[in-house]
Biopython code that builds the backbone (N, CA, C, O; Angstrom):
import numpy as np
from Bio.PDB.StructureBuilder import StructureBuilder

atoms = [
    (1, "UNK", "N", (-17.193, 58.290, 30.221)),
    (1, "UNK", "CA", (-16.508, 59.175, 29.939)),
    (1, "UNK", "C", (-14.347, 59.084, 30.809)),
    (1, "UNK", "O", (-13.313, 59.579, 30.359)),
    (2, "UNK", "N", (-14.599, 58.192, 32.158)),
    (2, "UNK", "CA", (-13.169, 58.133, 32.032)),
    (2, "UNK", "C", (-12.390, 57.120, 31.271)),
    (2, "UNK", "O", (-11.170, 57.284, 31.254)),
    (3, "UNK", "N", (-13.003, 55.869, 30.497)),
    (3, "UNK", "CA", (-12.322, 54.916, 29.574)),
    (3, "UNK", "C", (-11.864, 56.612, 27.939)),
    (3, "UNK", "O", (-11.384, 56.454, 26.816)),
    (4, "UNK", "N", (-12.155, 57.459, 28.388)),
    (4, "UNK", "CA", (-11.159, 58.633, 27.375)),
    (4, "UNK", "C", (-9.691, 58.860, 28.421)),
    (4, "UNK", "O", (-8.680, 59.097, 27.760)),
    (5, "UNK", "N", (-9.546, 58.824, 29.519)),
    (5, "UNK", "CA", (-8.480, 58.721, 30.391)),
    (5, "UNK", "C", (-7.125, 57.728, 29.929)),
    (5, "UNK", "O", (-5.930, 57.867, 30.192)),
    (6, "UNK", "N", (-7.797, 56.747, 29.187)),
    (6, "UNK", "CA", (-6.502, 55.996, 29.107)),
    (6, "UNK", "C", (-6.622, 55.058, 27.316)),
    (6, "UNK", "O", (-6.096, 54.114, 26.726)),
    (7, "UNK", "N", (-7.945, 56.379, 27.046)),
    (7, "UNK", "CA", (-7.934, 55.818, 25.263)),
    (7, "UNK", "C", (-6.591, 57.083, 24.639)),
    (7, "UNK", "O", (-5.954, 56.797, 23.625)),
    (8, "UNK", "N", (-6.467, 57.705, 24.990)),
    (8, "UNK", "CA", (-6.557, 59.294, 24.433)),
    (8, "UNK", "C", (-5.228, 59.014, 24.938)),
    (8, "UNK", "O", (-4.414, 59.436, 24.116)),
    (9, "UNK", "N", (-4.592, 58.424, 26.053)),
    (9, "UNK", "CA", (-2.786, 58.361, 25.719)),
    (9, "UNK", "C", (-2.746, 57.336, 24.452)),
    (9, "UNK", "O", (-2.022, 57.414, 23.459)),
    (10, "UNK", "N", (-3.723, 56.361, 24.765)),
    (10, "UNK", "CA", (-3.215, 54.918, 24.253)),
    (10, "UNK", "C", (-3.195, 55.122, 22.131)),
    (10, "UNK", "O", (-2.694, 54.493, 21.200)),
    (11, "UNK", "N", (-4.135, 56.473, 22.297)),
    (11, "UNK", "CA", (-3.861, 56.263, 20.895)),
    (11, "UNK", "C", (-3.397, 57.286, 20.253)),
    (11, "UNK", "O", (-3.609, 57.364, 19.043)),
    (12, "UNK", "N", (-2.727, 58.202, 20.871)),
    (12, "UNK", "CA", (-2.098, 58.826, 20.576)),
    (12, "UNK", "C", (-0.379, 58.301, 20.784)),
    (12, "UNK", "O", (0.443, 58.835, 20.040)),
    (13, "UNK", "N", (-0.072, 57.647, 21.424)),
    (13, "UNK", "CA", (1.174, 56.725, 21.536)),
    (13, "UNK", "C", (1.149, 55.977, 20.750)),
    (13, "UNK", "O", (2.327, 56.137, 20.431)),
    (14, "UNK", "N", (0.683, 54.933, 19.831)),
    (14, "UNK", "CA", (0.622, 54.569, 18.558)),
    (14, "UNK", "C", (-0.014, 54.688, 17.399)),
    (14, "UNK", "O", (-0.228, 53.782, 16.593)),
    (15, "UNK", "N", (-0.339, 55.892, 17.308)),
    (15, "UNK", "CA", (0.062, 57.756, 16.869)),
    (15, "UNK", "C", (0.799, 57.552, 15.971)),
    (15, "UNK", "O", (0.709, 57.149, 14.811)),
    (16, "UNK", "N", (2.262, 58.180, 17.254)),
    (16, "UNK", "CA", (3.366, 58.730, 17.137)),
    (16, "UNK", "C", (4.625, 57.233, 17.196)),
    (16, "UNK", "O", (5.572, 57.483, 16.451)),
    (17, "UNK", "N", (4.742, 56.074, 17.784)),
    (17, "UNK", "CA", (4.715, 55.073, 16.916)),
    (17, "UNK", "C", (4.557, 54.833, 14.809)),
    (17, "UNK", "O", (5.411, 54.778, 13.924)),
    (18, "UNK", "N", (3.338, 54.774, 14.802)),
    (18, "UNK", "CA", (3.562, 54.946, 13.797)),
    (18, "UNK", "C", (4.294, 55.886, 12.752)),
    (18, "UNK", "O", (4.836, 55.710, 11.661)),
    (19, "UNK", "N", (4.041, 57.048, 13.650)),
    (19, "UNK", "CA", (5.307, 58.324, 13.344)),
    (19, "UNK", "C", (7.056, 57.174, 12.578)),
    (19, "UNK", "O", (7.751, 56.980, 11.580)),
    (20, "UNK", "N", (6.900, 56.881, 13.694)),
    (20, "UNK", "CA", (8.066, 57.362, 13.955)),
    (20, "UNK", "C", (8.713, 55.771, 12.962)),
    (20, "UNK", "O", (9.811, 55.651, 12.418)),
    (21, "UNK", "N", (7.418, 54.614, 13.028)),
    (21, "UNK", "CA", (8.389, 54.000, 11.997)),
    (21, "UNK", "C", (8.032, 54.949, 10.906)),
    (21, "UNK", "O", (7.007, 55.442, 11.378)),
    (22, "UNK", "N", (8.139, 55.287, 10.228)),
    (22, "UNK", "CA", (7.717, 55.419, 9.272)),
    (22, "UNK", "C", (8.503, 56.914, 8.365)),
    (22, "UNK", "O", (8.620, 57.345, 7.218)),
    (23, "UNK", "N", (8.903, 57.280, 9.820)),
    (23, "UNK", "CA", (10.016, 58.061, 9.526)),
    (23, "UNK", "C", (11.959, 56.529, 9.479)),
    (23, "UNK", "O", (12.837, 56.407, 8.625)),
    (24, "UNK", "N", (11.891, 56.303, 9.889)),
    (24, "UNK", "CA", (12.649, 55.583, 10.334)),
    (24, "UNK", "C", (13.129, 55.121, 8.813)),
    (24, "UNK", "O", (14.255, 55.131, 8.317)),
    (25, "UNK", "N", (11.597, 54.632, 8.151)),
    (25, "UNK", "CA", (11.595, 53.900, 6.557)),
    (25, "UNK", "C", (12.057, 54.474, 5.592)),
    (25, "UNK", "O", (12.828, 53.989, 4.764)),
    (26, "UNK", "N", (11.548, 55.745, 5.621)),
    (26, "UNK", "CA", (12.280, 57.422, 5.348)),
    (26, "UNK", "C", (13.937, 56.809, 4.665)),
    (26, "UNK", "O", (14.469, 56.363, 3.648)),
    (27, "UNK", "N", (14.262, 57.295, 6.481)),
    (27, "UNK", "CA", (15.716, 56.832, 6.468)),
    (27, "UNK", "C", (16.850, 56.311, 6.682)),
    (27, "UNK", "O", (18.011, 56.464, 7.061)),
    (28, "UNK", "N", (15.610, 55.242, 6.067)),
    (28, "UNK", "CA", (16.862, 53.359, 5.979)),
    (28, "UNK", "C", (16.494, 53.344, 4.932)),
    (28, "UNK", "O", (16.658, 52.180, 4.567)),
    (29, "UNK", "N", (15.861, 54.176, 3.745)),
    (29, "UNK", "CA", (16.223, 54.004, 2.152)),
    (29, "UNK", "C", (15.080, 53.265, 1.482)),
    (29, "UNK", "O", (15.025, 53.366, 0.257)),
    (30, "UNK", "N", (13.993, 52.405, 2.213)),
    (30, "UNK", "CA", (12.780, 52.511, 1.640)),
    (30, "UNK", "C", (12.762, 52.686, 0.611)),
    (30, "UNK", "O", (12.765, 51.758, -0.196)),
    (31, "UNK", "N", (12.738, 53.871, 0.286)),
    (31, "UNK", "CA", (11.403, 55.181, -0.376)),
    (31, "UNK", "C", (12.260, 55.271, -2.052)),
    (31, "UNK", "O", (11.872, 55.680, -3.147)),
    (32, "UNK", "N", (14.178, 54.393, -1.350)),
    (32, "UNK", "CA", (15.027, 55.362, -2.616)),
    (32, "UNK", "C", (14.103, 55.399, -3.974)),
    (32, "UNK", "O", (13.521, 56.296, -4.584)),
    (33, "UNK", "N", (14.261, 53.944, -4.151)),
    (33, "UNK", "CA", (14.188, 53.500, -5.799)),
    (33, "UNK", "C", (12.999, 52.539, -5.955)),
    (33, "UNK", "O", (12.893, 51.375, -5.569)),
    (34, "UNK", "N", (12.069, 53.376, -6.666)),
    (34, "UNK", "CA", (10.571, 53.263, -6.890)),
    (34, "UNK", "C", (10.575, 52.224, -7.324)),
    (34, "UNK", "O", (10.424, 51.036, -7.039)),
    (35, "UNK", "N", (10.882, 53.210, -8.474)),
    (35, "UNK", "CA", (10.868, 52.171, -10.646)),
    (35, "UNK", "C", (11.334, 51.133, -10.278)),
    (35, "UNK", "O", (10.504, 50.233, -10.399)),
    (36, "UNK", "N", (12.828, 50.606, -9.643)),
    (36, "UNK", "CA", (13.882, 49.909, -9.699)),
    (36, "UNK", "C", (12.107, 48.822, -9.283)),
    (36, "UNK", "O", (11.250, 48.353, -10.032)),
    (37, "UNK", "N", (12.226, 48.826, -8.156)),
    (37, "UNK", "CA", (11.455, 47.579, -7.781)),
    (37, "UNK", "C", (10.020, 47.308, -9.147)),
    (37, "UNK", "O", (9.374, 46.289, -9.389)),
    (38, "UNK", "N", (9.976, 48.273, -9.595)),
    (38, "UNK", "CA", (8.564, 48.267, -10.539)),
    (38, "UNK", "C", (8.748, 47.212, -12.062)),
    (38, "UNK", "O", (7.916, 46.491, -12.612)),
    (39, "UNK", "N", (9.959, 47.456, -12.355)),
    (39, "UNK", "CA", (10.844, 47.477, -13.342)),
    (39, "UNK", "C", (11.560, 45.765, -14.025)),
    (39, "UNK", "O", (11.762, 45.274, -15.135)),
    (40, "UNK", "N", (11.845, 45.113, -11.737)),
    (40, "UNK", "CA", (12.237, 44.005, -11.756)),
    (40, "UNK", "C", (11.140, 42.841, -11.499)),
    (40, "UNK", "O", (11.237, 41.741, -10.956)),
    (41, "UNK", "N", (9.879, 43.637, -12.207)),
    (41, "UNK", "CA", (9.391, 42.232, -11.410)),
    (41, "UNK", "C", (8.881, 42.164, -12.869)),
    (41, "UNK", "O", (7.676, 42.220, -12.625)),
    (42, "UNK", "N", (8.956, 42.087, -14.132)),
    (42, "UNK", "CA", (8.884, 42.885, -15.884)),
    (42, "UNK", "C", (10.435, 41.877, -16.180)),
    (42, "UNK", "O", (10.682, 41.673, -17.369)),
    (43, "UNK", "N", (11.018, 41.527, -15.567)),
    (43, "UNK", "CA", (11.887, 40.849, -16.116)),
    (43, "UNK", "C", (11.846, 39.169, -16.053)),
    (43, "UNK", "O", (11.417, 38.511, -15.105)),
    (44, "UNK", "N", (12.396, 38.652, -17.294)),
    (44, "UNK", "CA", (12.107, 37.418, -17.401)),
    (44, "UNK", "C", (13.416, 36.563, -16.590)),
    (44, "UNK", "O", (14.457, 36.538, -17.247)),
    (45, "UNK", "N", (13.445, 36.054, -15.598)),
    (45, "UNK", "CA", (14.213, 35.251, -15.170)),
    (45, "UNK", "C", (14.658, 33.776, -15.948)),
    (45, "UNK", "O", (14.021, 32.722, -15.957)),
    (46, "UNK", "N", (15.385, 33.945, -16.305)),
    (46, "UNK", "CA", (15.988, 32.573, -17.726)),
    (46, "UNK", "C", (16.652, 31.144, -17.280)),
    (46, "UNK", "O", (16.679, 29.924, -17.437)),
    (47, "UNK", "N", (17.263, 32.509, -16.466)),
    (47, "UNK", "CA", (18.625, 31.556, -16.301)),
    (47, "UNK", "C", (18.275, 30.367, -15.211)),
    (47, "UNK", "O", (19.356, 29.991, -14.758)),
    (48, "UNK", "N", (17.595, 29.903, -14.835)),
    (48, "UNK", "CA", (17.421, 28.838, -13.607)),
    (48, "UNK", "C", (16.638, 27.842, -14.930)),
    (48, "UNK", "O", (16.649, 26.672, -14.550)),
    (49, "UNK", "N", (16.025, 27.959, -16.242)),
    (49, "UNK", "CA", (15.915, 26.803, -17.140)),
    (49, "UNK", "C", (16.560, 26.652, -18.257)),
    (49, "UNK", "O", (16.119, 26.201, -19.315)),
    (50, "UNK", "N", (17.773, 27.091, -17.984)),
    (50, "UNK", "CA", (18.786, 26.618, -18.969)),
    (50, "UNK", "C", (19.293, 24.817, -18.790)),
    (50, "UNK", "O", (19.687, 24.342, -17.725)),
    (51, "UNK", "N", (19.208, 24.324, -19.612)),
    (51, "UNK", "CA", (19.722, 22.949, -19.215)),
    (51, "UNK", "C", (21.263, 22.458, -20.007)),
    (51, "UNK", "O", (21.766, 21.363, -19.755)),
]
sb = StructureBuilder()
sb.init_structure("model")
sb.init_model(0)
sb.init_chain("A")
sb.init_seg("    ")
for serial, (resi, resn, name, xyz) in enumerate(atoms, 1):
    if name == "N":
        sb.init_residue(resn, " ", resi, " ")
    sb.init_atom(name, np.array(xyz, "f"), 0.0, 1.0, " ", f" {name:<3s}", serial, name[0])
structure = sb.get_structure()
């Protein structure tokens, strides 16, 4: 049971670290253009193959 004294603060710290990373990614605009990335993969880039 004395192991819980160490594990609970470590788990809380890791949870807060993950939450902080998620909030940072939202504030930096990582999730602003979800449609653009989905459509960009469908574009055919033939500019590199021109002779």
